[in-house]
Legacy VTK file of the C-alpha trace (Angstrom):
# vtk DataFile Version 3.0
C-alpha trace
ASCII
DATASET POLYDATA
POINTS 416 float
-58.155 -69.503 50.975
-56.251 -70.341 54.144
-54.327 -67.346 55.440
-50.913 -67.248 57.027
-49.795 -64.706 59.606
-46.070 -64.191 59.621
-43.618 -61.734 61.140
-41.156 -60.465 58.566
-38.052 -59.274 60.372
-36.106 -56.785 58.323
-32.970 -55.723 60.122
-29.616 -54.406 59.006
-26.226 -54.419 60.726
-23.170 -52.598 59.398
-19.618 -52.670 60.715
-16.674 -50.933 59.094
-13.416 -52.007 60.716
-13.974 -51.395 64.410
-16.342 -48.458 64.000
-20.056 -49.177 63.898
-22.145 -47.377 61.291
-25.728 -46.477 62.352
-28.136 -49.327 61.673
-31.893 -49.599 61.353
-34.555 -52.231 61.794
-38.140 -52.551 60.748
-40.413 -55.259 62.087
-43.654 -55.782 60.224
-46.616 -58.023 60.948
-48.036 -58.895 57.570
-51.114 -60.844 56.533
-50.309 -63.082 53.604
-53.197 -64.479 51.580
-51.121 -65.386 48.549
-47.527 -66.467 48.160
-45.074 -63.851 46.818
-44.039 -63.977 43.174
-41.230 -66.465 42.549
-38.243 -66.147 40.242
-37.180 -69.411 38.630
-33.434 -69.885 38.982
-30.973 -72.290 37.413
-27.769 -72.818 39.381
-27.176 -73.189 43.120
-24.018 -71.110 43.334
-24.605 -68.587 40.572
-28.313 -67.885 40.372
-29.476 -66.441 37.085
-33.019 -65.284 36.493
-34.885 -66.581 33.445
-36.478 -63.221 32.721
-35.704 -59.644 33.625
-38.239 -57.424 35.376
-39.724 -54.526 33.426
-37.494 -51.419 33.403
-34.530 -53.479 34.618
-31.296 -54.699 33.075
-29.129 -57.736 33.826
-25.635 -56.847 35.044
-22.669 -58.829 36.347
-20.950 -58.404 39.709
-17.612 -60.121 40.313
-16.917 -61.676 43.700
-16.475 -64.870 45.726
-18.773 -66.925 47.958
-17.491 -68.399 51.210
-18.597 -71.826 52.446
-18.813 -71.952 56.259
-22.083 -73.749 56.960
-20.818 -75.938 59.813
-19.118 -73.064 61.640
-22.160 -70.814 61.145
-24.564 -73.451 62.485
-22.351 -74.086 65.494
-22.212 -70.386 66.370
-25.944 -69.735 65.920
-26.874 -72.793 67.980
-24.504 -71.659 70.735
-26.413 -68.375 70.788
-29.793 -70.149 70.796
-28.798 -72.452 73.659
-27.366 -69.559 75.671
-30.649 -67.637 75.333
-32.586 -70.624 76.667
-30.158 -71.255 79.534
-30.193 -67.608 80.598
-33.962 -67.270 80.344
-33.894 -64.482 77.769
-37.261 -62.961 76.840
-39.099 -65.097 74.303
-39.322 -63.295 70.908
-42.671 -65.017 70.357
-44.302 -63.840 73.592
-43.382 -60.703 75.584
-44.906 -62.272 78.710
-42.601 -65.279 78.991
-38.935 -66.253 79.157
-37.176 -68.927 77.153
-36.332 -72.197 78.922
-34.200 -75.178 77.959
-37.356 -76.943 76.803
-37.539 -74.290 74.064
-34.094 -75.105 72.711
-34.268 -76.460 69.166
-31.005 -76.610 67.182
-31.520 -74.790 63.912
-30.720 -76.802 60.772
-29.064 -75.776 57.527
-31.173 -75.439 54.376
-29.671 -75.608 50.897
-32.701 -73.744 49.547
-32.298 -70.887 52.022
-28.564 -70.817 51.312
-29.414 -70.467 47.619
-31.616 -67.462 48.366
-28.981 -66.030 50.713
-26.332 -66.176 47.985
-28.474 -64.194 45.593
-29.351 -61.684 48.289
-25.765 -61.310 49.555
-24.580 -60.368 46.070
-27.485 -57.978 45.537
-27.062 -56.355 48.950
-23.347 -55.775 48.383
-24.231 -53.040 45.871
-27.765 -52.214 47.084
-27.732 -52.099 50.867
-31.374 -52.661 51.650
-34.021 -55.364 52.073
-35.546 -54.119 48.855
-33.869 -55.814 45.925
-32.063 -53.738 43.275
-34.801 -54.659 40.780
-37.346 -52.827 42.947
-39.045 -55.874 44.532
-38.875 -56.947 48.184
-36.360 -59.551 49.355
-39.110 -62.153 49.808
-39.769 -62.238 46.051
-36.677 -64.453 45.740
-37.208 -68.214 45.954
-35.099 -71.324 45.451
-35.491 -73.605 42.391
-37.622 -75.867 44.637
-40.035 -73.035 45.428
-38.812 -72.631 49.020
-39.059 -69.065 50.343
-37.466 -67.154 53.175
-39.726 -65.892 55.978
-37.129 -63.654 57.607
-33.965 -61.928 56.404
-30.998 -60.421 58.241
-28.078 -58.612 56.627
-24.630 -57.533 57.784
-21.739 -55.678 56.184
-18.115 -55.601 57.309
-14.575 -55.880 55.961
-13.689 -59.337 57.298
-12.924 -62.486 55.305
-15.317 -64.788 57.176
-18.999 -65.498 57.839
-18.824 -65.548 61.638
-18.154 -61.799 61.914
-21.627 -61.092 60.533
-23.214 -63.487 63.032
-21.360 -61.804 65.878
-22.619 -58.417 64.660
-26.177 -59.725 65.027
-25.328 -61.205 68.417
-24.169 -57.732 69.484
-27.843 -56.739 69.814
-28.378 -59.112 72.744
-28.140 -56.478 75.491
-30.600 -54.203 73.700
-33.052 -57.123 73.655
-32.420 -58.077 77.282
-32.751 -54.496 78.538
-35.500 -53.605 76.052
-33.758 -50.364 75.104
-35.722 -49.960 71.904
-32.562 -50.458 69.848
-32.150 -52.732 66.844
-32.770 -56.355 67.895
-34.263 -58.087 64.845
-31.046 -59.911 63.950
-30.600 -61.361 67.434
-34.235 -62.378 67.895
-34.241 -64.103 64.503
-31.379 -66.300 65.683
-32.925 -67.225 69.059
-36.537 -67.648 67.912
-37.396 -71.369 68.413
-39.927 -71.143 65.577
-37.099 -70.689 63.079
-36.184 -74.295 62.292
-33.955 -73.745 59.257
-31.385 -71.177 58.230
-29.234 -70.526 55.182
-26.368 -68.045 55.225
-24.151 -66.672 52.490
-21.145 -64.384 52.518
-20.245 -62.607 49.281
-16.776 -61.068 49.123
-16.616 -58.149 46.688
-13.548 -55.882 47.053
-15.221 -53.157 44.965
-18.268 -52.825 47.249
-18.643 -50.220 50.015
-17.904 -53.061 52.479
-16.152 -56.039 50.928
-18.084 -58.579 53.060
-21.866 -58.868 52.756
-23.523 -61.626 54.794
-27.160 -62.576 54.347
-29.161 -64.858 56.641
-32.486 -66.364 55.579
-34.810 -68.102 58.082
-37.810 -70.423 57.760
-40.206 -72.276 60.068
-40.944 -74.935 57.435
-40.054 -78.572 58.091
-38.352 -81.266 56.030
-36.082 -78.995 53.978
-32.990 -80.288 52.197
-29.864 -79.904 54.358
-27.216 -79.870 51.621
-24.419 -77.307 51.610
-22.951 -75.374 48.685
-19.234 -75.204 47.938
-17.135 -72.062 47.971
-16.992 -70.202 44.655
-14.076 -67.917 43.789
-13.867 -65.032 41.327
-17.169 -65.561 39.580
-19.579 -63.123 37.978
-22.961 -63.153 39.721
-25.759 -61.868 37.516
-28.264 -59.572 39.208
-31.126 -57.392 38.046
-30.988 -53.647 38.642
-33.381 -50.859 37.748
-32.610 -48.856 34.607
-32.954 -45.597 36.539
-29.900 -46.478 38.641
-27.638 -47.221 35.652
-25.599 -45.015 33.336
-23.927 -46.599 30.326
-20.260 -45.808 29.807
-17.722 -46.658 27.118
-14.054 -46.009 27.721
-12.438 -43.651 25.175
-9.986 -45.114 22.679
-6.731 -43.671 23.987
-4.495 -44.401 20.993
-4.751 -44.485 17.225
-5.330 -47.939 15.772
-3.139 -49.226 12.952
-4.772 -51.082 10.095
-5.040 -54.843 10.674
-4.603 -54.301 14.426
-7.333 -54.851 17.012
-8.458 -53.292 20.270
-11.146 -54.339 22.759
-13.871 -51.737 23.238
-14.971 -51.501 26.886
-18.652 -50.872 27.588
-20.121 -51.244 31.052
-22.798 -50.122 33.491
-22.052 -47.467 36.086
-24.446 -48.478 38.857
-25.322 -46.495 41.954
-28.210 -47.909 43.956
-30.394 -45.877 46.288
-30.316 -48.288 49.220
-29.930 -47.625 52.961
-26.212 -46.794 52.861
-24.531 -46.124 49.509
-21.434 -44.070 48.771
-19.881 -45.686 45.731
-20.646 -46.054 42.036
-20.064 -49.639 40.925
-18.648 -50.574 37.530
-20.634 -53.649 36.452
-20.735 -55.617 33.220
-23.811 -55.683 31.002
-25.003 -59.313 30.914
-27.856 -58.840 28.437
-27.016 -58.956 24.717
-24.823 -56.052 23.621
-25.094 -54.973 19.981
-21.965 -53.442 18.446
-21.813 -51.327 15.300
-19.425 -49.101 13.358
-20.435 -45.901 11.584
-17.818 -46.652 8.915
-16.943 -50.361 8.534
-14.504 -49.500 5.737
-12.393 -47.706 8.346
-12.991 -49.794 11.487
-14.933 -53.026 11.839
-16.321 -54.316 15.145
-17.460 -57.851 15.953
-20.178 -59.148 18.280
-17.749 -59.152 21.226
-16.699 -55.522 20.824
-13.313 -56.259 19.246
-12.492 -53.383 16.893
-10.299 -54.059 13.849
-8.603 -51.282 11.885
-9.371 -51.503 8.160
-8.182 -48.287 6.503
-7.083 -44.780 7.429
-9.822 -42.517 8.779
-12.217 -42.187 11.701
-15.269 -44.183 12.731
-17.729 -44.090 15.584
-18.054 -47.367 17.504
-21.433 -47.790 19.201
-22.527 -50.292 21.855
-26.190 -50.818 22.692
-27.807 -52.922 25.412
-31.559 -52.458 25.623
-32.209 -48.784 26.362
-28.525 -48.106 27.034
-26.276 -46.809 24.275
-22.848 -45.186 24.141
-20.406 -44.306 21.346
-16.718 -43.440 21.006
-14.697 -42.279 18.008
-11.632 -44.244 16.923
-8.911 -43.095 14.527
-7.287 -45.651 12.221
-3.925 -45.194 10.480
-2.352 -47.062 7.531
-3.740 -49.214 4.741
-6.115 -52.115 5.026
-4.544 -55.531 5.480
-7.416 -57.184 7.263
-8.401 -60.671 6.183
-11.526 -62.643 6.910
-10.658 -65.186 9.604
-13.702 -67.455 9.429
-17.213 -67.904 8.097
-19.841 -69.190 10.526
-23.460 -70.312 10.237
-23.137 -72.515 7.136
-24.332 -76.137 7.520
-22.619 -78.841 5.469
-25.902 -80.017 3.933
-29.593 -79.215 3.761
-32.643 -81.024 2.362
-35.526 -78.986 0.926
-38.854 -79.764 -0.660
-39.502 -78.443 -4.147
-40.857 -74.882 -4.038
-39.583 -74.144 -0.517
-37.180 -71.353 0.492
-34.428 -71.358 3.104
-32.023 -68.640 4.314
-28.340 -69.334 4.947
-27.337 -67.472 8.138
-23.696 -66.919 7.163
-21.509 -64.517 9.144
-17.920 -63.496 8.405
-15.444 -62.586 11.149
-14.287 -59.819 11.504
-17.610 -58.247 10.634
-17.888 -55.954 7.581
-14.338 -56.644 6.343
-15.494 -58.405 3.169
-18.835 -58.897 1.443
-20.472 -62.322 1.563
-21.299 -63.762 -1.859
-23.424 -66.789 -2.757
-23.326 -69.004 -5.862
-25.208 -72.155 -6.893
-23.611 -74.967 -8.890
-26.978 -75.700 -10.536
-29.507 -72.871 -10.611
-32.111 -75.153 -12.181
-32.133 -77.296 -9.017
-31.568 -74.604 -6.389
-31.003 -70.893 -6.862
-29.595 -68.440 -4.315
-29.766 -64.645 -4.155
-27.315 -62.101 -2.768
-28.817 -62.362 0.711
-28.334 -66.123 0.959
-31.958 -67.100 0.332
-32.066 -70.505 -1.372
-35.066 -71.555 -3.495
-35.639 -75.243 -4.256
-36.771 -75.501 -7.913
-36.688 -79.155 -8.929
-35.542 -82.527 -7.640
-31.799 -82.994 -7.655
-28.622 -81.813 -5.972
-26.729 -78.529 -6.026
-23.881 -76.977 -4.057
-24.100 -73.445 -2.678
-20.717 -71.742 -2.299
-20.398 -68.895 0.200
-17.337 -66.638 -0.089
-15.930 -63.770 1.969
-12.506 -62.457 1.027
-10.225 -65.427 0.423
-12.347 -67.850 2.454
-15.234 -69.971 1.270
-17.639 -72.594 2.576
-20.072 -74.895 0.835
-23.499 -76.315 1.591
-24.857 -79.300 -0.336
-28.546 -78.898 -1.175
-30.807 -81.866 -1.873
-34.212 -81.078 -3.372
-36.947 -83.699 -3.036
LINES 1 417
416 0 1 2 3 4 5 6 7 8 9 10 11 12 13 14 15 16 17 18 19 20 21 22 23 24 25 26 27 28 29 30 31 32 33 34 35 36 37 38 39 40 41 42 43 44 45 46 47 48 49 50 51 52 53 54 55 56 57 58 59 60 61 62 63 64 65 66 67 68 69 70 71 72 73 74 75 76 77 78 79 80 81 82 83 84 85 86 87 88 89 90 91 92 93 94 95 96 97 98 99 100 101 102 103 104 105 106 107 108 109 110 111 112 113 114 115 116 117 118 119 120 121 122 123 124 125 126 127 128 129 130 131 132 133 134 135 136 137 138 139 140 141 142 143 144 145 146 147 148 149 150 151 152 153 154 155 156 157 158 159 160 161 162 163 164 165 166 167 168 169 170 171 172 173 174 175 176 177 178 179 180 181 182 183 184 185 186 187 188 189 190 191 192 193 194 195 196 197 198 199 200 201 202 203 204 205 206 207 208 209 210 211 212 213 214 215 216 217 218 219 220 221 222 223 224 225 226 227 228 229 230 231 232 233 234 235 236 237 238 239 240 241 242 243 244 245 246 247 248 249 250 251 252 253 254 255 256 257 258 259 260 261 262 263 264 265 266 267 268 269 270 271 272 273 274 275 276 277 278 279 280 281 282 283 284 285 286 287 288 289 290 291 292 293 294 295 296 297 298 299 300 301 302 303 304 305 306 307 308 309 310 311 312 313 314 315 316 317 318 319 320 321 322 323 324 325 326 327 328 329 330 331 332 333 334 335 336 337 338 339 340 341 342 343 344 345 346 347 348 349 350 351 352 353 354 355 356 357 358 359 360 361 362 363 364 365 366 367 368 369 370 371 372 373 374 375 376 377 378 379 380 381 382 383 384 385 386 387 388 389 390 391 392 393 394 395 396 397 398 399 400 401 402 403 404 405 406 407 408 409 410 411 412 413 414 415
């Protein structure tokens, strides 16, 4: 197998207001004989993984993406041209200087921007080149299979993308004077081998620094040069390790009257162990959450966590998402006046072959307020039991009636 030698530049720059926070850089020369594992993603602006890594959970992080591709390209190419004009040391060869013949304007890549958007969101709550799911940053790929060969990150409290670029540019003198300081961001920008770049800035007011900017570089050719639009107030789904999450449900502060409802609040308290973390982040669980009540005759809860008072008493409301589970007790006052609002999961008609069975997946909302009952208009053609299992007995037609409280639905059965 043909081998590739690449330099993976992992460098971090942090700026809080006007005070610089200590930064670090790690430059690794790595022999790659196989491509890194790729995650298949669906949407350009809000990337969602198809499957979750082992011992991880899918959570949601609210924020906004900026769109400043043209301004970012202009600034980076100004820096590249300046390095060539001034004869700055060549990042590729310590024995030569850059010249104007080395100047190659870097181009924008939609695939690298895609990766950068995922990484900017992840890095806003996990400040490291390792991803919050425990894998390295290079495990992320675009839907087209394009990968990043170099990543730079910056954090600050601005509302633009250029501030992050200027943070990276701030390493220029350390590179020129060879002080041994952090220079990986700057050299990534001026390296003529980097032909494409994709940047993303994720604004998250709840993060340690509200602005996280990620830059992804590649020396590949012929990449798509499209640009993504800005996205405001969206929930970006990311994977985080279970060990960094604690489930939490807010207590029910007031008693709940019968027939009234209240939204139970269940979320993930996340605190990553990245390079610089000081805050616990309240994130939403984006995997399926299962809700249950210890006493549905007192308080019922639906699949969205809406609790409905049924009769006087207490009940424990439990939310479960994978390995995470939390419960809170709710007190209900007054008599039950709750009515079934709708019955779902009942098709208008169904055709069955003689001797076959079929289950009606009926669900009443609110859950556990009234019992579902099933009745056949002709048991000789099609019978139904208390669990909604229909058995086709002989050719003909029959109607199955499903009731819950005062509501009912019907399904016409044809047996062939």
